[in-house]
N, C-alpha and C positions, 0 to 999 in steps of 0.2 A: 384436623384437633386444632383445635382454638386453643387462641393464647394466653395463661392464665398475667391477668397483671396485679404487681406486688409495690407497700409503701411502706416508709418508716414510719415506725410508732417510735416519736423518742422519748413520750414518757418510761412505758414500760419496756426501751431497750428491745425492741424486734420486730420482723417481716410481718408485713398483714395482709393478706388477698383480699383485692380492688373487687368490692362486690356489686354487678350494677342494677339501678332500678330498674324491675319494668317498665315504669312510667315510663322513667327515662327511654328509654330506649324501642318503643311505643315512640317516641315523638321523633327519637333522628329518622326509623328508618317512612314517617309517615311527612316528615319534612325532605325528606331526601327523594319520594314517591313525586311531593307537591316541585321540586323544583327542578324536577326529568318533563314534570308534565311542562311542565313553564316553559323550559327549554325546545320540549319539541313540539308545541304549540309557535313560538316564534318565527322558529325554522322550516316550519311549514310556512308559518308568513312572509318568510325571503323569498323562501325558493316562489311560492308560485311572483313571484314580482322583480323575476329575475328570466332573463333568455333563457336561460338555462334548461329551464322546470316545463315545457308547457303543457299545455288540458288539451282531448281536441279540438274542445269550444274555440280557445285562446287561435288554434291552427284556424279554425274554421273564419274567424271575427279579424285576422291577421289579410285572412284572402279577397275578406270581403272591403277591407279600407285600401288592400291595394288594387284594387278589382274599383272602386270610387274614385283613387288616385287618378286611374289610365282615364276611367270614363272623363271626369270633369278637362284633362291633358287636351282630348280629346275633343272638349265643349268649348274650352277658349281658342283654340286653333280654328275650333266651324267662326268664332266668333270675331276671327282676324281677319279672317274674308270676308265675312257678315262689311265687318267695318269698313273691309279698304272697297267690296260692293259699294256702301252707301255714301264713301266721299265723292265716288264718284260722279253719285246721280246729285248727289248733291251740288257740286261742280256745274255741271249740267246747270241745272236750277237754278241758282247764283248766275251763273255766267253768260251762259242760250238763253232760254227764257223768260226767265224775268225780266231781261236786258231786251227782248226784243219787242213781249208787253208792258215794259215800261215802267216798271214796278220794282221797288227798293228789295233790295236780299237778306236774305236770313242770316244774320251773323253766327261764327262757328258757338261763339259766348252762351245765344240761344240755343242752339240744334246740342251740344253737348254738356251743358251743363249737368249742372248731379242734381239729389233733391237734399235740399236742407233743411232745418231741425229740429224733427223728434228722431235718436237713431233708430235708424231703420234698421239695422244687423242687429240691436240688441241681444236678440233669439241665439242669434249666430257664437257669441261672443264662448269663454271659457270651455273648449275644445280642443287637441290636438292637432286640429288640420283648420280651424276658423280664420286663420289669413288667408288660407285660401280657397273654400267655400265664399267666405264675404267681398275679397276680394274679382271671385267669375258673376257671383247677384251681381255686385258694384255694375259688373261692367254690361248683364246682360241688361242693367234698367237703362242703364243710359241709351242700347242698341234699342230697348222699346222704344223710349222717348225719341230717339234719333227718329226712327220710322216712324213714327206718329207724328213730326210734328213734320216728316217727308212725304209724308204721306196725306197732311192736311197741306203742305204748299202745293203739290200736283191735281190737286182738286178744286185752288185759286186760276190754275193754270188754264185748267181746262175750261173753268166758268168765262177767265177774261179768255181764250181763242174761241170759245163760242162767241162771246160779246164782240169780241176782233170779227169776227164771220159777219153777223151782224151792221157792223159799225162801217165797215167795205165795203155792202149789199145796198148798205139805206143810201151812201155818197153819191150825192147827185153828179156822175162820174160821163154821158156821153151826153150830144145833142141832142134836144126834143125832136129837130128835123133832121131829117137824114141830105148826106151833100148832096145827091141827085138832087135830088127834090128842090132842094131851095135855088131862085133868081138869086141872092143875094142879102146880102148883108150890113141890115137900111140901117140900124145903128145900134150903136152898144152904149153900153155903163157908163151912166156923165153925162155930165151938162150938156145938153141939147136945144136945139130950136126947138119949140111947139109947135105943128105944125097947125094950127088951128089959128091961135094970140101970135104966133111970133115971137114970140119972147122968151126968153136964156133961162131955161129950169133941170131939173137933175132928174134923170129918167133913171131911172130905176131895177133898168133890164137889159137885154136886150132883144131886136125885132130884127123875124127870121120871116122875107120880103119867101109867101110859097104860091101854089095857086089855089083856090078855093078845093075844101076836100081830099087836102094833101094830107096823109097820117101824122099824128101828134104821141111822141112814144114818154112814156113815163121814166125818167132820167134816171131815179133807182125804186127801191125796192122802200113801199110806205103805205097808205093806206089814205083812200079818198077823205080827205075830208071839207074842201064843196063842193058840189058839181053844180050851178048856177050861175045867175046873171041879176044878182041883187045888188053888187059893188057896184059903185060907179063908178062907167067910163069902163069898167074891165068888159062888157059885156058877158057874154056867155064866158064861163072862164071854168078851172080847177083846179083847189088848193092838194098838196097830196103830203101829208105827216110822215118825214119818215122819221123819224128820230133819231137824238145825241143831238137831237139842236136845232138838225134840216128841213126846213120844209122848201117847195118852191110852187109856181104857176103860171098857170097858163092863160094865157085872156086872148078874144077875140074868136070865141072860135063858134065855126060852124054846127058843129053839134058835138052828144058825146056819146058816148061807148058803156060809162063807165059814173057809178052814179056812188053816194053817200057809204062811207063805210067800207065801201067793195078797196080788200088788197089788192094788192097789184107789184108788178115788179119790175129789174131793171127792162127795154125795150116791148113793153105792154106797149096798142095804140088804146087810147085814151080818149082821144079823140080826133075831127080835124078843124083842118085853118079854117077862117071863114074869115068876116068882117063886120066881128054884131062890134054896139057897143062905139066909146068915144075912138073911132076907127080911123082912119084917109083912105088904106088900099088894106088887099088881101093879104094875111099876115099872120105872127103869131110873137107875141110877147110876155118876153122868158122872164122868171124872175128868181133865185137862189139867193131865202133866208138865211139864217144861223148868227142859233140865240136871241131870236128876236129880229134883226140886222137884215139890212139887204147888203149883198154880198157879188163881186165883179162874175158872172156867169162862166164868164171864159177861163176863169181858173180853177172849174171842175170838168174842162172837156179833154178831160187823159185818155175814156172809154173808149171810144172809137175811128178817136181822128191821130190821121200822121201829125212828128213835126213840122213839115215841111206844111201842110192846110195846118197847121194851127198856127204859125207864124203870121200867112195868109188873112188869114179870122183873124190874130189881133190886132194884125195893118187894118183894118175893114172897120173894126169895131173900136177905135181906135182914135179915126175922122169925128168929128166934130161935125156932124149935120144935119139935117132934119131927120125929129123921129116919128111913126107912121103913127102917135097914139098921145 
């Protein structure tokens, strides 16, 4: 039963019944319903943002996030292993390969430098796990740059190795006549007495006496630049360009076994001993040129003679006797 409310009418000295208007009553009801609705919506939103109330979609997303975190952790472990392997390669590159080929090392600052300028990771900011994703991306970028630098460095090392191999093959490193075919070392490099004028003058090569027809060998790989008798005094002669600034000259030959433009290798027979041109007796006049300057050939006989043989030849070559041309 609804409770009836009264108020005291002072003018008439009597209690009167309080009558509630219908409009006002409906207003109270509407206000109550609206307040209840607002409270319900706020409560629902609050529950959605608390860990105490999860939808199936929330649980699925949480599992995916945990899975991604695990994958990022595995990826970072693999990157740590790659960094260690790459550091070992870089150490060998700097301290072995580049040292051997006498080329400058690549500093760590260059190998491991980051990327300056524009923020490359701005689009990854503002998420719950942004720090993890950004740090991983930075490590990956640095690793990629290190790998690219190392790949380029190894390409350079391969090129240097090929050039080194060519250089070693090109250097005139053997005697042009075998020891068993030699009669004697007639004259060495330096000032000698001219056999025709008896005047002391500079002798730009070494003279090897041997029988006519004794084989003459190319002392290094190269290309025959001349095989003719047009140069004054040399008679039949051959010039081989070895590359890397090296040239060798073989003079007073009886005949050739090569022609101009022909490729030869160290140890190939290129001609035979003779006494053509300005020559006093059968012998080979042999010269070595480095960067356009004549050099002492005796410094290049390390390819086919022993230390004892070198000592004997050096002693003979240093005697100031008469040359044969």
